[in-house]
KOLDOMAR-853924 format. One record per residue: z, y, x of N, C-alpha, C, O, CB in turn; residue in one letter; chain; residue number from 1. Coordinates in nm, 3 decimals. Glycine has a CB too. Layout:
# KOLDOMAR-853924
+---------+---------+---------+---------+---------+---------+---------+---------+---------+---------+---------+---------+---------+---------+---------+-------+------+------+
:    n_pz :    n_py :    n_px :   ca_pz :   ca_py :   ca_px :    c_pz :    c_py :    c_px :    o_pz :    o_py :    o_px :   cb_pz :   cb_py :   cb_px : kolke : pado : nufi :
+---------+---------+---------+---------+---------+---------+---------+---------+---------+---------+---------+---------+---------+---------+---------+-------+------+------+
:       Z :       Y :       X :       Z :       Y :       X :       Z :       Y :       X :       Z :       Y :       X :       Z :       Y :       X :     A :    A :  NUM :
...
+---------+---------+---------+---------+---------+---------+---------+---------+---------+---------+---------+---------+---------+---------+---------+-------+------+------+
# end
This chain:
# KOLDOMAR-853924
+---------+---------+---------+---------+---------+---------+---------+---------+---------+---------+---------+---------+---------+---------+---------+-------+------+------+
:    n_pz :    n_py :    n_px :   ca_pz :   ca_py :   ca_px :    c_pz :    c_py :    c_px :    o_pz :    o_py :    o_px :   cb_pz :   cb_py :   cb_px : kolke : pado : nufi :
+---------+---------+---------+---------+---------+---------+---------+---------+---------+---------+---------+---------+---------+---------+---------+-------+------+------+
:   3.681 :   8.344 :  10.286 :   3.763 :   8.364 :  10.168 :   3.900 :   8.300 :  10.188 :   3.909 :   8.184 :  10.227 :   3.693 :   8.307 :  10.043 :     M :    A :    1 :
:   4.004 :   8.375 :  10.162 :   4.140 :   8.325 :  10.181 :   4.188 :   8.250 :  10.056 :   4.169 :   8.298 :   9.944 :   4.236 :   8.441 :  10.215 :     E :    A :    2 :
:   4.248 :   8.137 :  10.076 :   4.305 :   8.058 :   9.969 :   4.457 :   8.060 :   9.987 :   4.509 :   8.007 :  10.086 :   4.248 :   7.911 :   9.968 :     N :    A :    3 :
:   4.528 :   8.120 :   9.894 :   4.673 :   8.142 :   9.906 :   4.750 :   8.013 :   9.929 :   4.834 :   8.007 :  10.019 :   4.727 :   8.211 :   9.783 :     V :    A :    4 :
:   4.723 :   7.910 :   9.851 :   4.801 :   7.787 :   9.864 :   4.769 :   7.716 :   9.996 :   4.858 :   7.653 :  10.055 :   4.772 :   7.692 :   9.746 :     I :    A :    5 :
:   4.647 :   7.725 :  10.043 :   4.611 :   7.665 :  10.173 :   4.689 :   7.736 :  10.284 :   4.751 :   7.671 :  10.369 :   4.456 :   7.675 :  10.199 :     V :    A :    6 :
:   4.685 :   7.869 :  10.283 :   4.753 :   7.948 :  10.387 :   4.905 :   7.927 :  10.384 :   4.967 :   7.903 :  10.487 :   4.721 :   8.097 :  10.371 :     E :    A :    7 :
:   4.965 :   7.937 :  10.265 :   5.111 :   7.925 :  10.254 :   5.159 :   7.784 :  10.289 :   5.264 :   7.769 :  10.352 :   5.155 :   7.960 :  10.112 :     K :    A :    8 :
:   5.085 :   7.683 :  10.249 :   5.129 :   7.546 :  10.280 :   5.115 :   7.517 :  10.429 :   5.194 :   7.442 :  10.486 :   5.047 :   7.443 :  10.198 :     S :    A :    9 :
:   5.015 :   7.577 :  10.494 :   4.999 :   7.557 :  10.639 :   5.110 :   7.630 :  10.715 :   5.169 :   7.573 :  10.808 :   4.860 :   7.608 :  10.686 :     K :    A :   10 :
:   5.140 :   7.753 :  10.677 :   5.249 :   7.827 :  10.742 :   5.382 :   7.754 :  10.724 :   5.465 :   7.749 :  10.816 :   5.259 :   7.971 :  10.685 :     K :    A :   11 :
:   5.402 :   7.698 :  10.605 :   5.524 :   7.622 :  10.579 :   5.529 :   7.497 :  10.668 :   5.634 :   7.464 :  10.721 :   5.532 :   7.582 :  10.431 :     F :    A :   12 :
:   5.416 :   7.430 :  10.684 :   5.411 :   7.310 :  10.769 :   5.449 :   7.344 :  10.913 :   5.520 :   7.268 :  10.979 :   5.269 :   7.248 :  10.766 :     A :    A :   13 :
:   5.402 :   7.458 :  10.962 :   5.438 :   7.501 :  11.098 :   5.589 :   7.520 :  11.109 :   5.650 :   7.479 :  11.207 :   5.363 :   7.633 :  11.136 :     V :    A :   14 :
:   5.650 :   7.583 :  11.009 :   5.795 :   7.602 :  11.009 :   5.868 :   7.469 :  11.007 :   5.971 :   7.452 :  11.072 :   5.839 :   7.688 :  10.889 :     K :    A :   15 :
:   5.816 :   7.374 :  10.930 :   5.878 :   7.241 :  10.922 :   5.866 :   7.168 :  11.056 :   5.960 :   7.101 :  11.098 :   5.811 :   7.157 :  10.809 :     I :    A :   16 :
:   5.753 :   7.182 :  11.123 :   5.736 :   7.120 :  11.255 :   5.836 :   7.181 :  11.354 :   5.896 :   7.108 :  11.434 :   5.591 :   7.139 :  11.307 :     I :    A :   17 :
:   5.854 :   7.312 :  11.349 :   5.953 :   7.379 :  11.437 :   6.095 :   7.330 :  11.405 :   6.175 :   7.306 :  11.496 :   5.945 :   7.534 :  11.420 :     R :    A :   18 :
:   6.124 :   7.314 :  11.277 :   6.255 :   7.261 :  11.237 :   6.274 :   7.120 :  11.292 :   6.379 :   7.087 :  11.346 :   6.269 :   7.261 :  11.083 :     L :    A :   19 :
:   6.172 :   7.038 :  11.278 :   6.175 :   6.901 :  11.329 :   6.203 :   6.900 :  11.480 :   6.287 :   6.823 :  11.527 :   6.042 :   6.829 :  11.299 :     Y :    A :   20 :
:   6.133 :   6.986 :  11.554 :   6.153 :   6.993 :  11.698 :   6.297 :   7.030 :  11.732 :   6.356 :   6.974 :  11.824 :   6.057 :   7.095 :  11.759 :     Q :    A :   21 :
:   6.353 :   7.123 :  11.657 :   6.492 :   7.164 :  11.678 :   6.589 :   7.052 :  11.643 :   6.684 :   7.026 :  11.717 :   6.523 :   7.289 :  11.595 :     N :    A :   22 :
:   6.566 :   6.987 :  11.531 :   6.656 :   6.879 :  11.488 :   6.655 :   6.764 :  11.588 :   6.759 :   6.706 :  11.618 :   6.617 :   6.828 :  11.348 :     L :    A :   23 :
:   6.538 :   6.730 :  11.638 :   6.526 :   6.621 :  11.734 :   6.587 :   6.660 :  11.869 :   6.660 :   6.582 :  11.931 :   6.379 :   6.581 :  11.752 :     Q :    A :   24 :
:   6.557 :   6.781 :  11.914 :   6.599 :   6.825 :  12.047 :   6.744 :   6.864 :  12.055 :   6.822 :   6.802 :  12.128 :   6.515 :   6.939 :  12.090 :     G :    A :   25 :
:   6.782 :   6.967 :  11.981 :   6.918 :   7.020 :  11.991 :   7.021 :   6.941 :  11.913 :   7.131 :   6.915 :  11.963 :   6.919 :   7.162 :  11.944 :     E :    A :   26 :
:   6.987 :   6.903 :  11.792 :   7.085 :   6.839 :  11.702 :   7.091 :   6.688 :  11.718 :   7.185 :   6.624 :  11.671 :   7.054 :   6.873 :  11.559 :     K :    A :   27 :
:   6.990 :   6.630 :  11.782 :   6.981 :   6.485 :  11.799 :   6.986 :   6.412 :  11.664 :   7.049 :   6.307 :  11.650 :   7.095 :   6.435 :  11.889 :     K :    A :   28 :
:   6.917 :   6.470 :  11.566 :   6.908 :   6.410 :  11.433 :   6.770 :   6.348 :  11.421 :   6.670 :   6.419 :  11.434 :   6.934 :   6.515 :  11.318 :     E :    A :   29 :
:   6.764 :   6.216 :  11.398 :   6.636 :   6.146 :  11.406 :   6.588 :   6.084 :  11.275 :   6.472 :   6.043 :  11.267 :   6.646 :   6.039 :  11.507 :     F :    A :   30 :
:   6.671 :   6.076 :  11.173 :   6.632 :   6.011 :  11.048 :   6.583 :   6.113 :  10.946 :   6.468 :   6.106 :  10.902 :   6.750 :   5.932 :  10.990 :     V :    A :   31 :
:   6.667 :   6.206 :  10.909 :   6.628 :   6.309 :  10.811 :   6.514 :   6.395 :  10.864 :   6.427 :   6.438 :  10.788 :   6.749 :   6.397 :  10.775 :     L :    A :   32 :
:   6.516 :   6.420 :  10.994 :   6.411 :   6.505 :  11.053 :   6.272 :   6.443 :  11.036 :   6.174 :   6.514 :  11.012 :   6.439 :   6.529 :  11.202 :     S :    A :   33 :
:   6.263 :   6.310 :  11.048 :   6.133 :   6.245 :  11.028 :   6.090 :   6.251 :  10.882 :   5.972 :   6.267 :  10.852 :   6.139 :   6.098 :  11.075 :     K :    A :   34 :
:   6.186 :   6.239 :  10.792 :   6.156 :   6.245 :  10.649 :   6.100 :   6.382 :  10.611 :   5.998 :   6.392 :  10.542 :   6.281 :   6.214 :  10.565 :     Q :    A :   35 :
:   6.167 :   6.487 :  10.656 :   6.122 :   6.622 :  10.620 :   5.991 :   6.657 :  10.691 :   5.910 :   6.732 :  10.636 :   6.231 :   6.726 :  10.655 :     I :    A :   36 :
:   5.971 :   6.604 :  10.811 :   5.843 :   6.626 :  10.881 :   5.728 :   6.567 :  10.799 :   5.625 :   6.632 :  10.780 :   5.846 :   6.563 :  11.023 :     L :    A :   37 :
:   5.747 :   6.446 :  10.750 :   5.641 :   6.380 :  10.672 :   5.612 :   6.454 :  10.542 :   5.496 :   6.485 :  10.513 :   5.681 :   6.235 :  10.642 :     K :    A :   38 :
:   5.716 :   6.482 :  10.464 :   5.692 :   6.545 :  10.334 :   5.649 :   6.690 :  10.348 :   5.563 :   6.737 :  10.273 :   5.817 :   6.537 :  10.249 :     S :    A :   39 :
:   5.708 :   6.763 :  10.443 :   5.679 :   6.905 :  10.460 :   5.539 :   6.934 :  10.511 :   5.480 :   7.037 :  10.476 :   5.776 :   6.965 :  10.553 :     G :    A :   40 :
:   5.484 :   6.844 :  10.592 :   5.348 :   6.863 :  10.641 :   5.245 :   6.801 :  10.545 :   5.128 :   6.839 :  10.547 :   5.333 :   6.801 :  10.781 :     T :    A :   41 :
:   5.289 :   6.709 :  10.464 :   5.200 :   6.643 :  10.368 :   5.157 :   6.738 :  10.256 :   5.050 :   6.718 :  10.197 :   5.269 :   6.521 :  10.308 :     S :    A :   42 :
:   5.236 :   6.839 :  10.227 :   5.202 :   6.935 :  10.121 :   5.065 :   6.996 :  10.151 :   4.973 :   6.987 :  10.070 :   5.311 :   7.047 :  10.110 :     I :    A :   43 :
:   5.052 :   7.057 :  10.268 :   4.927 :   7.121 :  10.306 :   4.812 :   7.024 :  10.327 :   4.697 :   7.056 :  10.297 :   4.948 :   7.200 :  10.430 :     G :    A :   44 :
:   4.843 :   6.905 :  10.378 :   4.738 :   6.805 :  10.399 :   4.675 :   6.766 :  10.266 :   4.553 :   6.752 :  10.257 :   4.796 :   6.680 :  10.471 :     A :    A :   45 :
:   4.755 :   6.748 :  10.165 :   4.703 :   6.711 :  10.033 :   4.632 :   6.828 :   9.965 :   4.536 :   6.807 :   9.891 :   4.816 :   6.661 :   9.944 :     N :    A :   46 :
:   4.679 :   6.949 :   9.990 :   4.608 :   7.068 :   9.939 :   4.468 :   7.072 :   9.998 :   4.370 :   7.093 :   9.927 :   4.686 :   7.199 :   9.973 :     V :    A :   47 :
:   4.457 :   7.050 :  10.131 :   4.326 :   7.051 :  10.196 :   4.236 :   6.939 :  10.141 :   4.116 :   6.960 :  10.122 :   4.343 :   7.034 :  10.349 :     K :    A :   48 :
:   4.294 :   6.823 :  10.114 :   4.216 :   6.715 :  10.053 :   4.167 :   6.756 :   9.915 :   4.053 :   6.728 :   9.879 :   4.299 :   6.587 :  10.044 :     E :    A :   49 :
:   4.252 :   6.822 :   9.840 :   4.217 :   6.864 :   9.703 :   4.099 :   6.960 :   9.704 :   4.014 :   6.956 :   9.616 :   4.338 :   6.930 :   9.634 :     A :    A :   50 :
:   4.094 :   7.047 :   9.804 :   3.986 :   7.144 :   9.814 :   3.850 :   7.072 :   9.820 :   3.750 :   7.124 :   9.770 :   4.006 :   7.234 :   9.939 :     I :    A :   51 :
:   3.848 :   6.957 :   9.881 :   3.724 :   6.878 :   9.893 :   3.718 :   6.763 :   9.792 :   3.649 :   6.664 :   9.814 :   3.712 :   6.822 :  10.036 :     R :    A :   52 :
:   3.789 :   6.777 :   9.684 :   3.796 :   6.671 :   9.583 :   3.658 :   6.639 :   9.525 :   3.569 :   6.724 :   9.522 :   3.891 :   6.710 :   9.469 :     A :    A :   53 :
:   3.643 :   6.515 :   9.481 :   3.516 :   6.469 :   9.427 :   3.498 :   6.506 :   9.280 :   3.387 :   6.505 :   9.227 :   3.505 :   6.319 :   9.443 :     Q :    A :   54 :
:   3.609 :   6.539 :   9.214 :   3.602 :   6.573 :   9.072 :   3.722 :   6.659 :   9.036 :   3.815 :   6.675 :   9.116 :   3.598 :   6.445 :   8.984 :     S :    A :   55 :
:   3.720 :   6.715 :   8.917 :   3.834 :   6.794 :   8.869 :   3.959 :   6.706 :   8.860 :   4.070 :   6.751 :   8.890 :   3.803 :   6.857 :   8.732 :     K :    A :   56 :
:   3.939 :   6.584 :   8.818 :   4.052 :   6.490 :   8.805 :   4.112 :   6.458 :   8.943 :   4.234 :   6.452 :   8.959 :   4.005 :   6.359 :   8.736 :     R :    A :   57 :
:   4.025 :   6.438 :   9.042 :   4.068 :   6.411 :   9.179 :   4.144 :   6.532 :   9.235 :   4.248 :   6.517 :   9.299 :   3.945 :   6.378 :   9.269 :     D :    A :   58 :
:   4.092 :   6.652 :   9.208 :   4.159 :   6.775 :   9.250 :   4.300 :   6.782 :   9.191 :   4.397 :   6.808 :   9.263 :   4.076 :   6.900 :   9.207 :     F :    A :   59 :
:   4.310 :   6.759 :   9.061 :   4.439 :   6.764 :   8.992 :   4.537 :   6.662 :   9.050 :   4.655 :   6.690 :   9.068 :   4.421 :   6.740 :   8.841 :     A :    A :   60 :
:   4.485 :   6.543 :   9.078 :   4.568 :   6.436 :   9.133 :   4.622 :   6.471 :   9.272 :   4.740 :   6.451 :   9.300 :   4.489 :   6.306 :   9.139 :     S :    A :   61 :
:   4.536 :   6.524 :   9.358 :   4.578 :   6.561 :   9.495 :   4.679 :   6.677 :   9.492 :   4.776 :   6.677 :   9.568 :   4.455 :   6.601 :   9.581 :     K :    A :   62 :
:   4.655 :   6.773 :   9.404 :   4.749 :   6.884 :   9.392 :   4.883 :   6.836 :   9.339 :   4.989 :   6.887 :   9.377 :   4.692 :   6.993 :   9.300 :     M :    A :   63 :
:   4.879 :   6.737 :   9.251 :   5.003 :   6.680 :   9.198 :   5.081 :   6.608 :   9.308 :   5.204 :   6.613 :   9.311 :   4.973 :   6.584 :   9.083 :     N :    A :   64 :
:   5.010 :   6.542 :   9.399 :   5.076 :   6.478 :   9.513 :   5.142 :   6.586 :   9.600 :   5.254 :   6.568 :   9.646 :   4.974 :   6.394 :   9.597 :     I :    A :   65 :
:   5.072 :   6.698 :   9.622 :   5.131 :   6.810 :   9.698 :   5.258 :   6.859 :   9.631 :   5.357 :   6.887 :   9.699 :   5.029 :   6.925 :   9.711 :     S :    A :   66 :
:   5.255 :   6.871 :   9.500 :   5.372 :   6.915 :   9.425 :   5.489 :   6.818 :   9.445 :   5.603 :   6.861 :   9.466 :   5.338 :   6.927 :   9.274 :     L :    A :   67 :
:   5.461 :   6.689 :   9.438 :   5.568 :   6.589 :   9.458 :   5.624 :   6.595 :   9.600 :   5.744 :   6.580 :   9.621 :   5.515 :   6.448 :   9.429 :     K :    A :   68 :
:   5.536 :   6.617 :   9.698 :   5.581 :   6.629 :   9.838 :   5.668 :   6.754 :   9.857 :   5.765 :   6.751 :   9.931 :   5.459 :   6.633 :   9.934 :     E :    A :   69 :
:   5.632 :   6.862 :   9.789 :   5.712 :   6.985 :   9.797 :   5.850 :   6.963 :   9.736 :   5.950 :   7.011 :   9.788 :   5.640 :   7.102 :   9.726 :     A :    A :   70 :
:   5.854 :   6.890 :   9.626 :   5.982 :   6.859 :   9.562 :   6.068 :   6.772 :   9.653 :   6.189 :   6.793 :   9.664 :   5.958 :   6.788 :   9.428 :     S :    A :   71 :
:   6.007 :   6.675 :   9.719 :   6.080 :   6.590 :   9.813 :   6.132 :   6.673 :   9.930 :   6.245 :   6.654 :   9.975 :   5.990 :   6.476 :   9.865 :     E :    A :   72 :
:   6.051 :   6.764 :   9.979 :   6.090 :   6.850 :  10.091 :   6.210 :   6.936 :  10.053 :   6.300 :   6.956 :  10.134 :   5.973 :   6.939 :  10.135 :     T :    A :   73 :
:   6.210 :   6.986 :   9.931 :   6.324 :   7.064 :   9.882 :   6.452 :   6.981 :   9.890 :   6.558 :   7.031 :   9.930 :   6.299 :   7.111 :   9.735 :     E :    A :   74 :
:   6.443 :   6.855 :   9.852 :   6.558 :   6.764 :   9.858 :   6.609 :   6.746 :  10.002 :   6.729 :   6.754 :  10.026 :   6.520 :   6.627 :   9.800 :     Y :    A :   75 :
:   6.517 :   6.723 :  10.097 :   6.557 :   6.705 :  10.237 :   6.619 :   6.833 :  10.293 :   6.715 :   6.827 :  10.370 :   6.436 :   6.662 :  10.323 :     W :    A :   76 :
:   6.565 :   6.948 :  10.256 :   6.624 :   7.075 :  10.300 :   6.767 :   7.088 :  10.249 :   6.857 :   7.129 :  10.323 :   6.540 :   7.195 :  10.251 :     L :    A :   77 :
:   6.788 :   7.054 :  10.124 :   6.924 :   7.061 :  10.066 :   7.019 :   6.966 :  10.140 :   7.133 :   7.003 :  10.170 :   6.920 :   7.026 :   9.916 :     E :    A :   78 :
:   6.973 :   6.846 :  10.168 :   7.058 :   6.749 :  10.241 :   7.091 :   6.798 :  10.381 :   7.206 :   6.791 :  10.425 :   6.988 :   6.613 :  10.250 :     L :    A :   79 :
:   6.991 :   6.849 :  10.451 :   7.014 :   6.900 :  10.587 :   7.112 :   7.016 :  10.586 :   7.194 :   7.029 :  10.676 :   6.882 :   6.943 :  10.651 :     L :    A :   80 :
:   7.104 :   7.100 :  10.485 :   7.195 :   7.214 :  10.473 :   7.337 :   7.167 :  10.440 :   7.434 :   7.212 :  10.501 :   7.146 :   7.312 :  10.364 :     H :    A :   81 :
:   7.348 :   7.078 :  10.345 :   7.480 :   7.031 :  10.301 :   7.550 :   6.943 :  10.404 :   7.671 :   6.921 :  10.394 :   7.466 :   6.953 :  10.172 :     E :    A :   82 :
:   7.476 :   6.893 :  10.503 :   7.537 :   6.814 :  10.610 :   7.546 :   6.893 :  10.741 :   7.568 :   6.836 :  10.848 :   7.457 :   6.685 :  10.633 :     T :    A :   83 :
:   7.530 :   7.024 :  10.731 :   7.547 :   7.118 :  10.842 :   7.447 :   7.103 :  10.956 :   7.473 :   7.148 :  11.068 :   7.683 :   7.101 :  10.898 :     D :    A :   84 :
:   7.333 :   7.043 :  10.929 :   7.226 :   7.040 :  11.029 :   7.140 :   7.166 :  11.022 :   7.071 :   7.201 :  11.118 :   7.139 :   6.917 :  11.009 :     Y :    A :   85 :
:   7.144 :   7.232 :  10.908 :   7.061 :   7.349 :  10.885 :   7.149 :   7.468 :  10.849 :   7.209 :   7.470 :  10.741 :   6.957 :   7.322 :  10.773 :     L :    A :   86 :
:   7.157 :   7.568 :  10.938 :   7.241 :   7.685 :  10.911 :   7.192 :   7.760 :  10.787 :   7.075 :   7.754 :  10.751 :   7.242 :   7.779 :  11.033 :     P :    A :   87 :
:   7.283 :   7.829 :  10.723 :   7.256 :   7.895 :  10.596 :   7.135 :   7.988 :  10.600 :   7.052 :   7.986 :  10.509 :   7.377 :   7.972 :  10.552 :     N :    A :   88 :
:   7.124 :   8.070 :  10.704 :   7.014 :   8.166 :  10.712 :   6.877 :   8.095 :  10.717 :   6.784 :   8.133 :  10.647 :   7.031 :   8.256 :  10.836 :     E :    A :   89 :
:   6.868 :   7.993 :  10.799 :   6.743 :   7.916 :  10.811 :   6.715 :   7.840 :  10.681 :   6.601 :   7.832 :  10.636 :   6.750 :   7.817 :  10.930 :     K :    A :   90 :
:   6.820 :   7.787 :  10.621 :   6.805 :   7.717 :  10.493 :   6.749 :   7.811 :  10.387 :   6.656 :   7.775 :  10.315 :   6.940 :   7.659 :  10.447 :     F :    A :   91 :
:   6.805 :   7.931 :  10.377 :   6.759 :   8.026 :  10.276 :   6.611 :   8.060 :  10.294 :   6.537 :   8.069 :  10.196 :   6.843 :   8.156 :  10.282 :     Q :    A :   92 :
:   6.570 :   8.077 :  10.418 :   6.429 :   8.108 :  10.446 :   6.339 :   7.992 :  10.403 :   6.239 :   8.013 :  10.334 :   6.410 :   8.137 :  10.596 :     E :    A :   93 :
:   6.374 :   7.870 :  10.445 :   6.290 :   7.755 :  10.416 :   6.291 :   7.716 :  10.269 :   6.187 :   7.679 :  10.214 :   6.333 :   7.638 :  10.500 :     L :    A :   94 :
:   6.407 :   7.722 :  10.206 :   6.415 :   7.684 :  10.064 :   6.338 :   7.784 :   9.979 :   6.277 :   7.747 :   9.878 :   6.562 :   7.675 :  10.018 :     I :    A :   95 :
:   6.342 :   7.910 :  10.018 :   6.266 :   8.013 :   9.946 :   6.116 :   7.987 :   9.957 :   6.044 :   7.995 :   9.858 :   6.301 :   8.154 :  10.001 :     S :    A :   96 :
:   6.070 :   7.956 :  10.077 :   5.929 :   7.923 :  10.098 :   5.890 :   7.799 :  10.017 :   5.784 :   7.796 :   9.954 :   5.900 :   7.900 :  10.248 :     D :    A :   97 :
:   5.975 :   7.698 :  10.020 :   5.948 :   7.573 :   9.950 :   5.942 :   7.596 :   9.799 :   5.854 :   7.544 :   9.731 :   6.057 :   7.468 :   9.984 :     C :    A :   98 :
:   6.035 :   7.675 :   9.747 :   6.036 :   7.701 :   9.603 :   5.915 :   7.785 :   9.560 :   5.866 :   7.770 :   9.448 :   6.165 :   7.773 :   9.563 :     Q :    A :   99 :
:   5.868 :   7.871 :   9.648 :   5.747 :   7.946 :   9.618 :   5.627 :   7.851 :   9.609 :   5.544 :   7.863 :   9.519 :   5.722 :   8.054 :   9.726 :     E :    A :  100 :
:   5.618 :   7.757 :   9.703 :   5.513 :   7.656 :   9.697 :   5.522 :   7.574 :   9.569 :   5.421 :   7.544 :   9.507 :   5.520 :   7.564 :   9.820 :     L :    A :  101 :
:   5.644 :   7.537 :   9.531 :   5.664 :   7.460 :   9.408 :   5.612 :   7.536 :   9.286 :   5.547 :   7.477 :   9.200 :   5.812 :   7.426 :   9.390 :     L :    A :  102 :
:   5.639 :   7.665 :   9.279 :   5.592 :   7.746 :   9.166 :   5.440 :   7.752 :   9.162 :   5.379 :   7.733 :   9.057 :   5.650 :   7.888 :   9.174 :     K :    A :  103 :
:   5.379 :   7.780 :   9.276 :   5.233 :   7.790 :   9.283 :   5.169 :   7.656 :   9.247 :   5.076 :   7.649 :   9.167 :   5.188 :   7.835 :   9.425 :     I :    A :  104 :
:   5.221 :   7.549 :   9.307 :   5.164 :   7.416 :   9.283 :   5.183 :   7.371 :   9.139 :   5.094 :   7.308 :   9.082 :   5.227 :   7.314 :   9.378 :     L :    A :  105 :
:   5.296 :   7.403 :   9.079 :   5.320 :   7.369 :   8.939 :   5.215 :   7.435 :   8.850 :   5.160 :   7.373 :   8.760 :   5.462 :   7.412 :   8.895 :     T :    A :  106 :
:   5.189 :   7.561 :   8.878 :   5.088 :   7.634 :   8.802 :   4.948 :   7.573 :   8.821 :   4.874 :   7.556 :   8.724 :   5.087 :   7.781 :   8.844 :     S :    A :  107 :
:   4.914 :   7.542 :   8.945 :   4.783 :   7.483 :   8.974 :   4.769 :   7.347 :   8.904 :   4.666 :   7.318 :   8.845 :   4.763 :   7.466 :   9.127 :     I :    A :  108 :
:   4.873 :   7.267 :   8.912 :   4.869 :   7.132 :   8.853 :   4.853 :   7.140 :   8.701 :   4.771 :   7.069 :   8.643 :   4.997 :   7.052 :   8.889 :     V :    A :  109 :
:   4.931 :   7.226 :   8.638 :   4.921 :   7.240 :   8.491 :   4.779 :   7.280 :   8.451 :   4.721 :   7.221 :   8.360 :   5.023 :   7.344 :   8.438 :     K :    A :  110 :
:   4.725 :   7.380 :   8.518 :   4.591 :   7.430 :   8.486 :   4.485 :   7.325 :   8.517 :   4.394 :   7.303 :   8.437 :   4.562 :   7.557 :   8.564 :     T :    A :  111 :
:   4.497 :   7.261 :   8.632 :   4.392 :   7.167 :   8.672 :   4.390 :   7.041 :   8.585 :   4.283 :   6.986 :   8.560 :   4.410 :   7.128 :   8.817 :     S :    A :  112 :
:   4.506 :   6.994 :   8.540 :   4.506 :   6.879 :   8.451 :   4.446 :   6.915 :   8.315 :   4.378 :   6.833 :   8.252 :   4.649 :   6.825 :   8.433 :     F :    A :  113 :
:   4.471 :   7.037 :   8.269 :   4.409 :   7.084 :   8.143 :   4.257 :   7.088 :   8.158 :   4.184 :   7.046 :   8.069 :   4.463 :   7.225 :   8.104 :     K :    A :  114 :
:   4.211 :   7.140 :   8.272 :   4.067 :   7.153 :   8.295 :   3.999 :   7.019 :   8.322 :   3.878 :   7.006 :   8.304 :   4.042 :   7.247 :   8.411 :     N :    A :  115 :
:   4.076 :   6.920 :   8.365 :   4.019 :   6.790 :   8.399 :   3.992 :   6.704 :   8.277 :   3.919 :   6.605 :   8.284 :   4.113 :   6.716 :   8.493 :     A :    A :  116 :
:   4.051 :   6.742 :   8.164 :   4.033 :   6.662 :   8.042 :   3.899 :   6.686 :   7.975 :   3.870 :   6.626 :   7.872 :   4.144 :   6.691 :   7.943 :     L :    A :  117 :
+---------+---------+---------+---------+---------+---------+---------+---------+---------+---------+---------+---------+---------+---------+---------+-------+------+------+
# end
């Protein structure tokens, strides 16, 4: 059975890892790249943890952490773009993916916190 948020967050993590590799290798950027690597890959890691949650409340909490990590990743993408480390075309692709994750996660978090009460 396919889980949309699991699949999308994993594909996004792969793109973030590729971005990190490029920033480290070609651009020689070592600070922001580590930040976005951590937050961008943490989204999917927390989603996977949520899938195995011990309770509805635990599920809601883990998904909320994923949402916060996605929001942080959006910030790092904006900074990388505004400081010319991330070309416009690549930025548009990644920010679009990130905002899609934010929408899905926001919906999941709202529903899961309601169900956890």
